N, C-alpha and C positions, 0 to 999 in steps of 0.2 A: 503494499499500499504505500509506504515512504517513497520506494523508488518511483513510483506513478505519481505520485505528488510531484516529484520534482521534476522528470520528464516531461509532464503535460504542457506546462507554458512554451516550453520549446516546440511539442508537436503542433500546437495551436498557432504559434507564432509561423511554423513551418508550412502550414496549410494555407492562413492566411497569404502567405507571401505566393504560394502558387495559384491562389485565386486569383489576386492582383496580377501575375506576371502573366497568367489567360487573358485577363482582359486586356491588358495592353498591347498583347501580341496581334489579337483578334483587330484594335483601335488602329495596330500602325499600318496592317495589310490593307483593312477600310481608305485612311489616309493615302496608302499607296494608290488604290485602284480609283481613289476622286482624283489625286493630281491626274494619272494616265489619262482618265476621260477627258479632265479640264485641258490637256494638253491636244489631246485628239481634237477635240473641238477648238482650239486657237488657232491648229496650223490650217482651218479652213477660212479664218479671216475674220471669225467671232469678234463682239466688242469684249472689254474685259468685264464687262456687265453679266453677259452672255457664257462668259467661263465660271463666273463665279457662281451665277444661278444654276449648273452642272454638275458642277463640284457639290454643293450644297444640297443636290437632288440624288446624289449619289452616296455623299458621306450623312446619311440622314441618322447618325447614331448620336450624334450630338447638336447642340444648338449652332444655330448659324452665328451668332451673335459671338461665339467662342472660336470659333472657327479664323483663321485667317487666311487669308488665299492672295498670291501676288504673282503677276506676271510679266516677265520679262522678256524683251523690252516691252513697256506696257502700252507705248504707240506705236505708228509708222511702221508696223511688221511689212514684210517683204517677200515674196517667192526667194525660197532658197537659203532663207534665214533663221537660225536655230531660236525658239519658243520656249522658254524653260516654265514651267507652272510648279510652286513652293506652297506646299499645304502644311501649316501648322497649329497646332492644339497643344495646349496644357491641359495632362489628364490628372482630376484631382486622383489622390490617394484615397482608397475605399474606408481603409479601417486606422484609425487613429495611431495605433501601437505602430504600423510601419511607415507612420508621417516620420516618426523620432529617426526613422532609419535614413531615408530618402527626403523629407521634404515636405510640404504642402501638396507640389504636384510633380507631375513627369514631364518636362517638355518633349514633344513628338513634332516630328518631321519628316515630310516626301515628297520629292523633288524628281520631276519627268522633264525630259529636252528632248523636242523632236523638231523638226525640218518642216519649215513651211511648203504648202504644194503650190 
């Protein structure tokens, strides 16, 4: 019983860390897909607003106000030029105990670069 009482906090922290890690990996994949879809729309000559709307539509796991979307170059895109779409999000820590290890949030970002058509 004493051994179980000593190891239980470590096991609980390990399980909570695995849950947080799974959520972060899932969100990273979602951000990568969103950046890819934004770049796909960007190479067709769409406006920055249309690109942001496409990213928001794909990355629906987070609120649009917390999601950062930047397009480079922001204007004057021409055929043959590279266009980069960067999507950023700061993922809050799910469990307070883990926040003492990592901080209040985990910054995530994904960037995709494609050539204009």
